[in-house]
N, C-alpha and C positions, 0 to 999 in steps of 0.2 A: 194274871201271871206269865212269866214266861216261859217256854219252852225249853229244852234240856238243847234244841238246835239253835233257838235263840240266843240261849247266853254260848254256846259255841262259837256263833257270829260275833257277838260281841266282845268277846273274851279275844278275837284274833283282830276285832276293828279297834279296839283299845289298844294292846299291843302296838299296832301297826301305829298308831296315833302314837303312842310313848317313843317310839325306834326316831317318828321322823320328827317330833319334837326338840329330841335329847341331838336329834342332829344338826338342828335349825338355832339349838342354844350352840353349840360347840362350833358354828360356822362365825356367829356372831361375837360372840365370844374370842376369837382369834384374828376378825376384824376388829374388833375394841381394844384390842390390845396389841396389837400387830405394832411395831418397831417400823417408825418412819424412815424406812433404812433408803439409802437414793434409789433399788430399786424399785421398790413400793412405790415412791411418788415422783421421780423421772426427774429430779433434780441431779443439779451437779452436785449438791452438801448435801449431810443428812440434817442439817442445820437447817429450820423453818425461821426466816428472820422477817417474812412478811406476815404485819399482823394480818391481813386476810384469808392468808394462808394456816394462821394458828386457829383463828376464827374457826375456818372450816374444817379444820382437823378437829376440835373442838365440838363442834356439832354432828360430826361425822360418829365419832366415838363417843356421844350421847345418845345419842339412836339407837346404836346398835348394842349399848347398854341398857336401852327400854327395851328394845325388844328380848334381850337377855330375861328380864325381869318379865317380862308377859309370858315370856315360853316356860320360866320355873313355875309360874302362877298355876300355866295349862298341865305342865306334868305334875305338880301339886293334884291337882283335882283327877287326873285320870289313872296316878298310883290310888287318891281314894274309890276311885270308882272299882280297878282292880278288888282294891279288899272289901266293898261293898261286894262284890262278884263272889269271892271265894266266900264270906259268910253268908251269902244266900240271900241279901237284900239288896240285890241291884234292880233297878228298875220301880224301888218305890220313893216315894218322896220322904225325903226326910223331914220335912214341915208337917205335912198331912195325914203321911201314912199312905195315901193311897196309891194306885199302881200308876206310873211313868206312861201317858199316850208312846205307842212301838215307832210310831212317827218321830217324835220330837228324840227318841233314844237312836231311832239310824240318824237323825241329824246332829246331836250333840251326843256324845255315847256314855261320854262323862258327867255328863250332869247328875244333880244330886235330889234335882226339885219338877214336879210337875208344873207344866206351862203358868195356871193361876199364882202358886207360891211364887214361883220366880220373879211374875211380875208384882207379888207382892211387895217380894225383896227390893227390887230394882225402886218401886215406889217409895218405897223407905229411907232409900241411900239416897233417893235423888231431896229427899225432902231434909236430909240430914246435910248434903251440901251441893246449895244453892247456887245456882249457874247465873251467868247472865242472860236478864231476858228483858227482851222489850226495850233494849238499849240504857236498861239500869242496872247498877250490880246492888248485890241485895245486901242487906244489913249484916249479913257476916261478913261480908268484905269491910265494911267499916269498922266493925269491933277489931280485926285483924290490922290495921292501920291504911289501909288502902283507898283510894279518892275515886271517885265516881266522875270521870272525866267525860263520858257521854252525857250523863245531866246536867254537870257544869253547862255542855257545849246548849242542849237543849233550853235552857235556864237563857242562854245569851242570845238565843235565837228570839224568844218571845219578848224580851224584853226591847229587842229590835237592835241590840248590838251586835259586832260582828264577830265572827270566830275565832280570831286573835285576842279580843275583851275576856273572851271565857274565863284566860290564868287567873282575871284578874278576881273575876265571883268567887266568893269562900265554898268551900267544900259544904254540903248537907250535913 
């Protein structure tokens, strides 16, 4: 159980993290939605004509929007932690009901789970979202219609074919 002093320290840490997260979100939004004016781009015209410029602008905007989304998720976690603090259940794992280690709370004050439960949650999420493992795309990728180019290259090599021939090998 956390002492009143510790709760006050975590309240300050959460409020500080909330302010910093909001500032990061605001900056990322401004960058993502910035008008590509002559002053912003340094171009003679505000019209971007070169495809590389358009692609770079789109990539930069997408990056800023991803950052905004990640920060929004962090902000939601901080707000939930502040709610738990007000309700008197801060520092208690929402999954198993055990106290969350003080060291974990110091590093991730917005956490709602103890280390063991968080690891279980991450394992469960990983099993639902298989990744590219050992040069192969999991079965879930085939269901979505993606093909396993790495597997085709491996098959081409094992058959003594050039990698250029891999495009002629049917997908598994």
